[in-house]
ROTI-452677 format. One record per residue (C-alpha): residue number from 1; residue in three letters; chain; x, y, z. Coordinates in Angstrom, 1 decimal, padded with zeros to 4 digits. Example, Ala and Ser with C-alpha at 12.3 -4.5 7.8 and 13.67 -1.06 7.14 Angstrom:
REM residues 2
<vextor n="1" res="ALA" chain="A" x="012.3" y="-004.5" z="007.8"/>
<vextor n="2" res="SER" chain="A" x="013.7" y="-001.1" z="007.1"/>
REM end
This chain:
REM residues 93
<vextor n="1" res="MET" chain="A" x="-205.5" y="-141.9" z="-082.8"/>
<vextor n="2" res="GLU" chain="A" x="-204.6" y="-139.9" z="-079.7"/>
<vextor n="3" res="ILE" chain="A" x="-206.9" y="-140.1" z="-076.7"/>
<vextor n="4" res="SER" chain="A" x="-207.8" y="-136.8" z="-075.0"/>
<vextor n="5" res="SER" chain="A" x="-209.6" y="-135.9" z="-071.8"/>
<vextor n="6" res="ASN" chain="A" x="-209.7" y="-132.2" z="-072.7"/>
<vextor n="7" res="ARG" chain="A" x="-213.4" y="-131.6" z="-073.1"/>
<vextor n="8" res="GLN" chain="A" x="-213.1" y="-128.2" z="-074.7"/>
<vextor n="9" res="GLU" chain="A" x="-210.7" y="-129.5" z="-077.3"/>
<vextor n="10" res="LEU" chain="A" x="-212.9" y="-132.5" z="-078.1"/>
<vextor n="11" res="GLU" chain="A" x="-216.0" y="-130.3" z="-078.4"/>
<vextor n="12" res="GLU" chain="A" x="-214.2" y="-128.0" z="-080.8"/>
<vextor n="13" res="LYS" chain="A" x="-213.2" y="-130.9" z="-083.0"/>
<vextor n="14" res="ALA" chain="A" x="-216.4" y="-132.9" z="-082.8"/>
<vextor n="15" res="ASP" chain="A" x="-218.0" y="-133.7" z="-086.2"/>
<vextor n="16" res="PHE" chain="A" x="-221.6" y="-132.5" z="-085.6"/>
<vextor n="17" res="ASN" chain="A" x="-222.7" y="-133.8" z="-089.0"/>
<vextor n="18" res="MET" chain="A" x="-221.7" y="-137.3" z="-088.0"/>
<vextor n="19" res="LEU" chain="A" x="-223.2" y="-137.0" z="-084.5"/>
<vextor n="20" res="GLY" chain="A" x="-226.5" y="-135.6" z="-085.9"/>
<vextor n="21" res="GLN" chain="A" x="-226.7" y="-138.4" z="-088.5"/>
<vextor n="22" res="ALA" chain="A" x="-226.1" y="-141.1" z="-085.8"/>
<vextor n="23" res="ALA" chain="A" x="-228.8" y="-139.5" z="-083.6"/>
<vextor n="24" res="ILE" chain="A" x="-231.3" y="-139.5" z="-086.5"/>
<vextor n="25" res="GLN" chain="A" x="-230.5" y="-143.1" z="-087.4"/>
<vextor n="26" res="GLN" chain="A" x="-231.0" y="-144.2" z="-083.8"/>
<vextor n="27" res="SER" chain="A" x="-234.3" y="-142.3" z="-083.6"/>
<vextor n="28" res="ALA" chain="A" x="-235.5" y="-143.8" z="-086.8"/>
<vextor n="29" res="LYS" chain="A" x="-234.6" y="-147.3" z="-085.5"/>
<vextor n="30" res="LEU" chain="A" x="-236.6" y="-146.6" z="-082.4"/>
<vextor n="31" res="ALA" chain="A" x="-239.6" y="-145.4" z="-084.4"/>
<vextor n="32" res="ARG" chain="A" x="-239.4" y="-148.4" z="-086.7"/>
<vextor n="33" res="GLY" chain="A" x="-239.5" y="-150.6" z="-083.6"/>
<vextor n="34" res="GLY" chain="A" x="-242.8" y="-149.0" z="-082.6"/>
<vextor n="35" res="MET" chain="A" x="-241.3" y="-146.6" z="-080.0"/>
<vextor n="36" res="VAL" chain="A" x="-242.3" y="-143.4" z="-081.8"/>
<vextor n="37" res="GLN" chain="A" x="-242.6" y="-141.2" z="-078.7"/>
<vextor n="38" res="LYS" chain="A" x="-239.2" y="-142.5" z="-077.4"/>
<vextor n="39" res="ALA" chain="A" x="-237.7" y="-141.7" z="-080.8"/>
<vextor n="40" res="GLN" chain="A" x="-239.0" y="-138.2" z="-080.6"/>
<vextor n="41" res="VAL" chain="A" x="-237.6" y="-137.7" z="-077.1"/>
<vextor n="42" res="HIS" chain="A" x="-234.2" y="-139.1" z="-078.3"/>
<vextor n="43" res="ALA" chain="A" x="-234.1" y="-136.7" z="-081.2"/>
<vextor n="44" res="LYS" chain="A" x="-235.0" y="-133.7" z="-079.1"/>
<vextor n="45" res="ALA" chain="A" x="-232.4" y="-134.6" z="-076.4"/>
<vextor n="46" res="TRP" chain="A" x="-229.7" y="-134.9" z="-079.1"/>
<vextor n="47" res="GLY" chain="A" x="-230.7" y="-131.5" z="-080.5"/>
<vextor n="48" res="ARG" chain="A" x="-230.3" y="-129.9" z="-077.1"/>
<vextor n="49" res="HIS" chain="A" x="-227.0" y="-131.7" z="-076.6"/>
<vextor n="50" res="LEU" chain="A" x="-225.7" y="-130.4" z="-079.9"/>
<vextor n="51" res="ASN" chain="A" x="-226.9" y="-126.9" z="-079.3"/>
<vextor n="52" res="ARG" chain="A" x="-225.1" y="-126.7" z="-076.0"/>
<vextor n="53" res="GLY" chain="A" x="-221.8" y="-128.0" z="-077.4"/>
<vextor n="54" res="ALA" chain="A" x="-221.5" y="-125.9" z="-080.6"/>
<vextor n="55" res="GLN" chain="A" x="-218.1" y="-124.2" z="-080.7"/>
<vextor n="56" res="ASN" chain="A" x="-217.8" y="-122.9" z="-084.2"/>
<vextor n="57" res="MET" chain="A" x="-219.8" y="-121.9" z="-087.3"/>
<vextor n="58" res="GLU" chain="A" x="-219.4" y="-125.3" z="-089.0"/>
<vextor n="59" res="GLN" chain="A" x="-221.0" y="-127.0" z="-086.0"/>
<vextor n="60" res="VAL" chain="A" x="-223.8" y="-124.4" z="-086.0"/>
<vextor n="61" res="GLN" chain="A" x="-224.5" y="-125.2" z="-089.6"/>
<vextor n="62" res="ALA" chain="A" x="-224.5" y="-128.9" z="-088.8"/>
<vextor n="63" res="ILE" chain="A" x="-227.1" y="-128.2" z="-086.1"/>
<vextor n="64" res="SER" chain="A" x="-229.2" y="-126.4" z="-088.6"/>
<vextor n="65" res="ASN" chain="A" x="-229.1" y="-129.4" z="-090.9"/>
<vextor n="66" res="TYR" chain="A" x="-229.9" y="-131.7" z="-088.0"/>
<vextor n="67" res="SER" chain="A" x="-232.9" y="-129.5" z="-087.1"/>
<vextor n="68" res="ASP" chain="A" x="-234.2" y="-129.6" z="-090.7"/>
<vextor n="69" res="ASN" chain="A" x="-233.8" y="-133.4" z="-090.9"/>
<vextor n="70" res="VAL" chain="A" x="-235.4" y="-133.9" z="-087.5"/>
<vextor n="71" res="GLY" chain="A" x="-238.3" y="-131.7" z="-088.6"/>
<vextor n="72" res="GLU" chain="A" x="-239.0" y="-134.0" z="-091.5"/>
<vextor n="73" res="MET" chain="A" x="-238.6" y="-137.1" z="-089.3"/>
<vextor n="74" res="TYR" chain="A" x="-241.0" y="-135.6" z="-086.7"/>
<vextor n="75" res="GLY" chain="A" x="-243.6" y="-135.0" z="-089.5"/>
<vextor n="76" res="MET" chain="A" x="-243.4" y="-138.7" z="-090.5"/>
<vextor n="77" res="MET" chain="A" x="-243.6" y="-139.8" z="-086.9"/>
<vextor n="78" res="ASN" chain="A" x="-246.6" y="-137.6" z="-086.2"/>
<vextor n="79" res="ARG" chain="A" x="-248.4" y="-138.9" z="-089.3"/>
<vextor n="80" res="GLN" chain="A" x="-247.7" y="-142.4" z="-088.1"/>
<vextor n="81" res="ARG" chain="A" x="-249.0" y="-141.7" z="-084.6"/>
<vextor n="82" res="LYS" chain="A" x="-252.1" y="-140.1" z="-086.0"/>
<vextor n="83" res="PHE" chain="A" x="-252.7" y="-143.1" z="-088.3"/>
<vextor n="84" res="GLU" chain="A" x="-252.3" y="-145.5" z="-085.4"/>
<vextor n="85" res="THR" chain="A" x="-254.7" y="-143.4" z="-083.2"/>
<vextor n="86" res="GLU" chain="A" x="-257.3" y="-143.3" z="-086.0"/>
<vextor n="87" res="GLU" chain="A" x="-256.9" y="-147.0" z="-086.6"/>
<vextor n="88" res="ARG" chain="A" x="-257.5" y="-147.8" z="-083.0"/>
<vextor n="89" res="SER" chain="A" x="-260.5" y="-145.5" z="-082.9"/>
<vextor n="90" res="SER" chain="A" x="-262.1" y="-147.2" z="-085.9"/>
<vextor n="91" res="ILE" chain="A" x="-261.5" y="-150.6" z="-084.4"/>
<vextor n="92" res="GLN" chain="A" x="-263.2" y="-149.6" z="-081.2"/>
<vextor n="93" res="ALA" chain="A" x="-266.2" y="-148.0" z="-083.0"/>
REM end
């Protein structure tokens, strides 16, 4: 594998599907570890990073897929946070 320092060329060839999946996996790992808010911040930051770097239609489609998957993940995280908040409230009552 050839090493390159040409940022433009690297961004054009980047596999956004793979990058998006890696970001989702890392966010899920953070959430499973109890760091739900950090997981959401991580996912949002990667979304911004991918949006800034898109160079072609394939990458734009990968970003759309990423956004759909992150939306589902956010829903699960928000339900978990709501459950935890309600649980704390019932314990304090």
